[in-house]
N, C-alpha and C positions, 0 to 999 in steps of 0.2 A: 504494500500500500504506500502511496505517496506520503511524504512527510507533511505534518500539520505544524507549520512554523510561522513566525512573524514574516512580514513582507519586507522587501527591499525597495518599496515604492518611494519615490521622491516626495518630500513634504508638500502638501497642498495639491497633489495630483488628483485629477478627476476620477470618478468612479469608472469601472471597466468600460473602455472605449468600445467593446464589442456590442454594447447595447445603446450606444450613443451616450449623451450626457444625462443619464437617469439619476435621480436622487437616490440616496442610500435606501430610503423607504421603498421606493419603486423597485429598486434592484432586489431588496429583501423579499418583497411580495412575489416577484417573478421567480426567484430561486425556490422559495418555499412551495409555491404553487406547482412548479415542475415536479418536485418530489412526489407530491400527492397525486399528480396526474399519472406518474409512472405506476403507482400501485392501484389505480382506479379499477383495473380489470381483474385484480386478484381477489380470490375468495379468502375469508379469514383463515382457513386451514393452510392456504399457500403461504401465509405471512408468518407462521409460527415455526415451521420446521427448519432445522439446520442440517444441510446435506453432508457437510464435512467440517472439520475443525477450522479450515481456512475461511470458510464462508460464514455469513451471519444471516439470521432470519430477516425478512423484509421489515417486520415489526421493530426489530432492534435498530435498524438503520433509521427508521422514522423517529425513534426516541433518542438515539445517540446524537443525531444532528441537532435536535432540540436541546438536549443536555448541554451541548457546546455553548449555545447562546445564553442559556440560563447560568451556566457555571462561570464563564469567562467575561460576560458582559453585564447581565442583569444583576446577579448576586453581588459583585464587587462595586457596582457603580450606581445602583438605584436604591437610595435610602428607603428602608422599610420593606423592600421586596420580600415576599414570602414565597418560598419554593413551592412548587405544585405538590410534590410528594418527596419527603426526605429520603425514602428508600431508593429513589431513582438515581441518586448520586452513586450508589453502589452498583445498581443493576446496569447502568448505561454508560459508565466510565469505560474507556478503552485501554489506554496505555499510560495514563498520567499518574505516576507514582506520587507526585507532589500533591495531588488533589485528594488522594486517599485510596483505600482498597477498592477492589472491583470484582465483579462476578467473573469466574473463569471463562475465557473465550470459548473453549470447546463445549461448554455447557449452556450456551445461549439458547439453544433449541429447546431447553427444558423450561424456559420461562413462559409457561402458559398464562401466567398473570404478571403484569397487568394485561387485561384484554385489549383488543384493538380499539374499541371505543374510548377506553381510558387513555391510550397512547395518543389518539387523535385529539382528545380533549386537552392533553398535556401540550401538544403542538399549538393548539389554538390559544391556550392560556399564555404561553410564551410569546406567540405572535402578537397578541394584544399589547403586552408589556413592551415588546421590542418596537412596535410602531410608535408608542408614546416616547420611548427612549430615543428613537431616531429623529423625533421631531425637535429635540434639543440641539443646541449648538455644540457639537462634539469636538473634542480636541483631535488633532491630527493622529495622535497615538490610538485613540479609540476608533477613529474612522478606519485606520489600518487594521485593527483587530476585527471590525465588522466585515471588512473585505476578506479577511482571512476566513471568517465564518462562511462567507459565500463560497469561497474556493473549497473549503472543507466539505460543505454539503454537496457541491457538484462532484467531488470525488466519490462521495457515497452514493450519488445517483448512478454513476458508472458501476460501482461495486454492487449496488442493488440489482442491476440488470445481470451482471455476471453471476451473482449468487442465486438468483431465481432461475436463470438458465441452467445452472448446474443442478439445482433441485429438480427442475422439470425433466432434465435428461435422465434422471433416475427412475422416472415414472414409465411404466409400459405404455401409457397413453400418449406420451411425448407431447404434452400440450404446448401451445404457443404462448410466450410471454406477451408478444405484441403481434397479432395476426397481420397488421399492416406494415410490419417491418420489411424493408427492402434491402436485399444484399447489395453490397457495393457493386458498381458496374464492372462487368468483365472487361478484359482488355488483353493485348498481346503481352508476351514475355518481355521483360525489361531489357533495355540496351544500356551498356556501360558508357558513362560520361566522364571525361577527364576533369580533374579538380587540381588546381595548383597548390603547391606547398609553401613552406616558409613560415615566418612568425605570424600567427593569427590570434585574434582576440576572441575569447570564449566566455560566455556567461551572460546573465541578464544585464541589459544596457538601459534602454529607455522604455521598457515595458511598463504599462500602467500598474501591473501587479506582478509580483514574482515571489516564490518561496525563497527563504534565505539559503537553501541548498543550491540555488541557481547562481550564486555569487560567492565571492567577489569576481568581477570581471578580471581575467588574467590572460597572459600570453602563453601560448603553447607553440612548439615547433612541429610542423607537419611536413612529411615528405610528400611529393606528388602522388596522387592515387586516382583510382577510377571508382565510380559508384553507380549502381543500377538506378535507372530513372523510374522503375516500377518495382513492386514487391514480388517476391516469389509466388507463383501460382499453385493452385491445387494440382494442375496437370504436371507441373514440374515435380511436385511432391510425390505424385503417383509414380513418376519415373524413378525417383529415389527409392521408393518402396519396392517397386517391381524389380529393380536391379540390386536388391540386397542391402539397402541402406540401414534397415533395422537389424540386420543379421551380421554386419561386418564390424567386429570390435575395433579394427584398425582405424575406423572413422571417428570413434567416440573418445571423449575424455574418460578417464578411469571411473570417476564418480558417476558420470552419466551412464556409462555402460552398466554399472552395478544397479542403478535405479531402473534402467530400461529392462534388465533381467528380472529384478524383484517385482516390478509392477506390470510386466508383460506388455510393454509398449510395442505395438506393431503399426501404429498409425497415429495421427493427431488425436487429441482428446475429442470425444463425441463422435468419432467416425465409427461406423459399423458397416459390415458387408453382409448382404442378404443372400449371397450365392450368385448374384448376377452383377450387382453394382454397389458402389459406396454411397451411403447417405450420412448425414450428420445433423446434430442439433444446432439450431440457430435461435435467436430471439423470436423469429417468425415461425418456430416449430421445426418439425422434422422435414428436411429437404434433401434432394439429391445433391451430391458434391458436383459443383460446376468446375470443370477443369480450367476455366479461364478466369476465375476469381481468385483473389489472394488467399493463401493458406493462413489460417488462424489457429489459436489454441495449441501452440507448440511451446515447449520449454526452451530455455537457453541451451540445454544439452543437445536437443534435437536440431536447433538452429545452427549450432556450431558444427555438428556432424554433417548436416546438409551442405553447409558452405564448404567444408573440406572436400566432400564428395564432388561438388560442382567445380572444384579447382579455384575456389575464391576464398573469401573470408568475411567475417562480420566487421563492419566499420567500428572504429573507436567512437565514443560519443563526441569527441572534438572534431573528428572527420565528418560525422553526420551533421553537426551544427554548422560547421564551416561550409559544407556542400549546400545545405539548404539556404544559407544566407547569401551565397554567391552565385548559385545557378537558378535560373527561372524555369528550367525544363524538367525538374523532378516532379513526378506525380505521386499521388497517394501518400502525401507527407503526413497528414494528420486526420484523415477521415476514413481510414480502412482498418488499420491494425497498428498497435504499438510495435516498434521495431527494436529487436534486441541489438545491443552493441556488445563489443568485446571488453567494455570498460567496467571494472568493479565499482560499486557505489562507494565512493570515498569523498572526503571533504576536498573542496577546491583550496588552493593555497590562500592562506589568510582567513579561512572560514572560522567563525566562532559562534557556537550556538548561543541563543538568548538565555538569560539567567532565570527567567520565570517558568512557570509550569508549562505554558504553551511551547516554549523553546526546547524543553526536554525531549520532545517527541522525535526530533530529527537526528541529532548527532549520534545517539546511541544505536541507530540502525545502520550506521555506515560500516558494516562488516557482514560478509557472507552473502551479499546480494549483488545483482548485476543491473546495469542501467538500461532502460528502454527509452527511446525517443519517439516523438511524433504525437500520435493520437489515434483513436479508433472510431469505428462507426457508431459506437455507443457512448463515446465521450461527449459530454454536454457541449452544445454549440458555443464556440468562443473560449472554451476552457483551456485549450492547448496554446502553446507558443513555442517559438524556436528554442528557447533556453530551458524548457521544461525537462526535468529529470524524474522520470518514473523509475521504480525499482521493484524487483521481485527476486525471490530465491531461484537458484538455477533450475530446479526441477518442477517449478509450479507451471500449471498449464491452463487453468480455468479463465485466466484473463485473455483478452484479445491480443495475443502476442503473435507477430509475424516476422518476416525476414526481408531486409533490403541488403543485397550483397555488395561487397566492395572487393577490390583486388588491386594489386600492385601493377603499375604499367608493365606491359609485356607479357602478362599472364592471360590465359583465356579459358574460361569454364566451358564445359561441353554443352553449350547452349543449343546447338542444332539437335542433339539427341533429345533434350528435354522438350523442344518444340515438336519434334517428330512424335513423341508419345502423346503430348497434349492434343495434337491434331488428329492422331489416330483414334484416341478414345472419343473425341468429340464426333468424329465421322461415324464411328460404329454406334454411337448413341443417338444419332440423328435418324430421321425418317423421311425419305429412304436413306439407307446407309450409303456413305460416300467416303472416298479417300482423295487427298490432294495429289495430283499427278507429279508434283515436284519430288515426291519420295520414290518415284521409279528409278531415280538415277544414282544408285550406289555403283560400285565398281562393275558388278555383273550387269546391272540394268543399263549402264552406259555402253557396255560391250554389245548387249542385245540390241540396243537401239541402233548402233552402228551396223549391226547385221541386218536389221529391218531395212535400213537405207539401201542395202545391196539387193534386196528381193526384187524380182521383176515387177511385182504389183505396186510397189511403193514408189510412185512417181515424184513426190514433192522434192526429195533431195536431189535427184539427178536433174530434174527440170530447173530447180533454182540454181544448182551449180553451173549448169550450162548458161543460164541467163547471166549470172554474176561474171563468168569468164568473158562474156560478150560485152557487158555494159560496164565492166570495171573502170575503164578510162573515163567514162561519163560520171560514174560515182565519185571518182577521185577529184572531180571538179568541186565537189561539195566539202572536201576535206582541206582545211587551211594548213598553211605551213606550220610545222612544229606541233601539230595537233596530237591529242591523246585519243586513242581509239578504245572505247569502253564496250566490251561485248557482254551481253546478258545471256547466261546459259551457254557458255562457250563450248562445252563438250571437248571434242578433239581439235577444235580450232582450224579445221581443214579449209572451210570457206574463207576464213580470215586471210589466208595467204594471198588470195586474189586481190584483196584491198591493199595489203602490205606491199605487194609487188607493183600495183598500179600507182600507189602514193608513197614512194620511198621517203618522203618528207615527214611521215608520221614519226613522232619522236618517242612515243611510249604506247604500250599496249597493256590494258588492264582486263584480263579475262575473269569473269565471275561465274562460278559454278558451284552447285551444291555437292558435287562428287569430288572429294579430295584426290582420289586415285586418277580420275580422268584429267583433272587439272594439273596434277604433277607430271603426267606423261606428256601432255600437250605443251606445257611450259618448257620442259627439257628439250623437246624437238624444236620449238620456236627459237629458243636461245641459241641453239646450234646453227639453225638456218639463218638467223638474223642477228649476228653478234653485236651489232651497234644499236639494236633496238632495246630499250628498257622495258622488260616484261615484269609486271608486278601483279601476280595472280591474287585473287581474293576468293577464299573458300566461304561460301555462304549462300543464302537464299537471295537471288537477285531481285526479288520484289522489295527487299530491305537494304541489301548491301550494294547500293548504287552510288555511293559517294567516292569521288576520286581520292586517292591517297593524298595527304597534305602536301607532299613534295611536288605534286602535279596539278594542284588546284588552280594555279594561275595560268594554265595553258588552255587554248581553245579545245573544245571537246566535241567528239562525234560518237554517238552511241550506235551500236550495231546489234540487230536482233533478227537474225535469219531463222529459217526453218519453219515459219508460220507458227512459232510457239505462242504468239499472241492470241491465236485461235483457241488455245487451251484454257483461256480465262473466260469467265462470264463477262458480258459487256460492261457491267459496273466495275469488275476487277481490272479489265483492260483499260478503262478510262482512268482508274486510280493509278495504274502503273504508268500510263502516258503522262499524267499530271506530275507524278513523282519524279520521273526522269526530267521533265521540263523544269521543275523547281530546282532540282539538284544541279543540273548542268547549265542553266542560265539562259538568257534571252537570245544569245547568238548561236546556240547549239543546233546541230543537225542530228537527225535520227533516221537511220537506214533500217527499214523493216521489211521482212518478207512475209507475205500474206497469201495463203492458198485461196483459190477462187472456187465458186460454185460450179459444179459440172455434172456429168452423167452419173446416175446412182450406182450403176454396176462398177464403174471405175472407182468410186469412193469406197464402196464396201470391200472390194478386193484389196484396196490399199491398206485397210485396217484389219484384215482377216486373211493373211496370205496362206497359200496352200501348204507351205512348209511348216506352218505353226510357229514361226519366229515371234510374231506379234503376240500370240497367245502366251508363249513363254515369258515374254517381256511383261505382260500384264500380270501373270501369276507370280513373277519374281518379287513383287511388293509384299506378298504374303511370306515368302521366304525371308525377306529382310526384317519384317516385323517379328518373326520367330527368333531370328538371330540377335537383333539389337534390342528388342523390347520384351523378350521372354514370352512371346505368344506361342500358341499351340495349334495354329492353322494347319490343316492338311491340304496342301495345294491341289492334290488330285481330287479333292471333294468339290472343287470349283471349276467351272468351264468359262473360257473366254467367249465374249459375245460383242459384236459391233453392230450398231443399228443407226439408221439415219433419222434424225428428228427434223421433219420438214418445217415445223412451225418456228424453230429456232435456227434453222440452217446450220446444223452441226452433226457431225458423227459423234456418237457416244460409245464409249467402251465400258463394259460391265464385267464383273466376275460373278457368275450365277451359281448359287449353291445347288449341287446335284441332289441333295437330300436334306431332310430336317436334321439339324446338328447344333451343337453348342461349342463356342470358341472362347477361350480365356486370354485376355491381355491385361497385364499389370494388375492381376487379382480381380478384374472385372469380367464377368461372363456375359456373352452376347448370344442370343438365340437367333438361328436362321431357319426360316421355313423352306421347304423344298421349292426351288424356283425363285427364291428371294435373291436380289442382286446387291452388290456393292458397286456404285457408280464411280469408276476410277478416273475417267478422263473425258473431256469434251474437246472436239476439234472443230471450231467454228470455221465456216467457209464464207468468203466475202465476194462482193462485186466491187468494182472501182468506186461506185457511188457509196455503198455502205461503209467501205473502209474510210473514205474521206470524211463521212459523218462521224465515225468513231474517233478519228484523229482530231477533228475539230472539237469534239467534246473534251478531249484530253489536252487542249491547249496548243495544237499544232495545225499547220496547213500543209497540204500536199504540194511540194515544190516541183517534183518530177516523178513520173511513174512509168513502169514498163510492165506489160502483160504478155506472157508467152503464148505461142500457139498451143492448141490442145495437146495434153491436159493443161488447162490454163493455170498459171501461177503469176503472182504479182510481186514486184519489188518497188518500194515507195521511198522517196527521200522526203522527209518531213522537216519543215522549218518552224521554229518556235514562234508563236504569236503572242 
């Protein structure tokens, strides 16, 4: 639990800026009303039970936050004030030794009396006296103590949600604390962002309110580092689980491994598997685990093990604060999950706890706990701030704890594998089932695709290659002196040679491909064939990894996207890719794109279902890859390849069709297939010159030149940014 201490607020500062210039009385009413609103849907029975020693009954939270105002404000400062009930000082004290003895924390669930109506009467009694007290002209010291009371109650609002969620998770009925609660928005896996080092200032500065453990402001030295712009997702965590994260002692700190074994951890707190899929407890009740939302309810030990497994680490709290203060592109900072840091909860240089009873709460907890930064979906609005230091013990999990990774420059976590698992689970969970075609291209898949290009039925490659050989001099006219050629999905880079030969003034080549094996071989061959050309390969998903290396960023750029791969995207995805390339390469960029054209049905179907079965093997290889890299148990022989023409969308569709009713497991999740049910693995949209020009325009480009081959028709387009 966060410390309850005095503030470091400057004298005379206004009340919390998050609610505007509210008076203390208005702010008091708002905070107190929010607490009672949180429990409005609870039954009396819900508010009495204590589900574990770390949690407290909702009734206790209602009373304890009231006790704070009575004990520290009304009692010492209102002449003649009569306490509501003298026994409450014992029942609802928490940690304040100087105030007197207290009821043992693990036994709070045995307090059936006072009953709920009496606790609410206690709250309203104190509220009446506090409103009268706040009407007076209070000293700056008393105003600061009132604001501390606000922050204290807001902390207990979050604790109340945590504790009730833990209680409801023990019920076989899995009731919802708040049926209207919405999970944080899903999103992609995070990207690492660079953060500079050097001497930096850490701690509360000009915040309207801060706990004293957030100061004094002090200087720390940081080496340059990188930090993820989003939190680790459930899908990434499923990859960690599927690939042995909870079974590998080498990933865990010794104390963490001991606790994992003793408590049988196999997944985050609240996760359960029903034989087919994972679900978990949320404030909104029992819900399926969404692979694209941030993982929560994990301990420091789990977070540290995951970071080690991912080839990264947890940021220090100084790194976290410096990154948040200096970068404006970090997401999920304080509205999803508190983020574990690698920093032990210890005093800042120059820290001194206050001498009074309120001050005793903080310093004595600066041992045996770890700092979390940020805020969570259940943190009261405006309660968080950049300097906030939350803290929990290493093995606690019922709070909304998540992970933001950091790493040293030059290191790289296995982000592609985590994304592969996330996308695979999402695709198998969708209806109809689907895979992303980008995962065709492991080493074997790339070799099979090269073999497809040699089949007599597959016309696109040889048609486009013949076109490029003929029009290469004309294409070279669109390539400026000293330009960088950026190829998306480069594969073997065979077609690239025609551009390199036609435009020897190209200074650098940046091939981007998801297959490290294919990229390594192509790079070696190109460096041997073009010794003066700077070849800088990028392993990654070209829908995201389309930024030029920093050393080449000031040169003119031409993107190259042959093979009609753009037809594998949905129209919306294709437009997004076109826009992304336009934004990354700038206003003077050119984009050379190959796009297959609409033609006779028999020619199309044969091209995607060749007589030798090479395309079928290519399609089924994705199942082999899932088995190898994600621990799946697909039987490739239990699926057959099928290619069909969708006339409404002008595209060839490839499917893997289940030959029989069966069940398949990936990452601990089981997926049922009916006989004849398919996995939609790829689209290959076909275009006319007019439809491609419309697509390009939607993506921020205009067609500058184009060529269409004789039958079987294929198009090559030079696009100019607009």
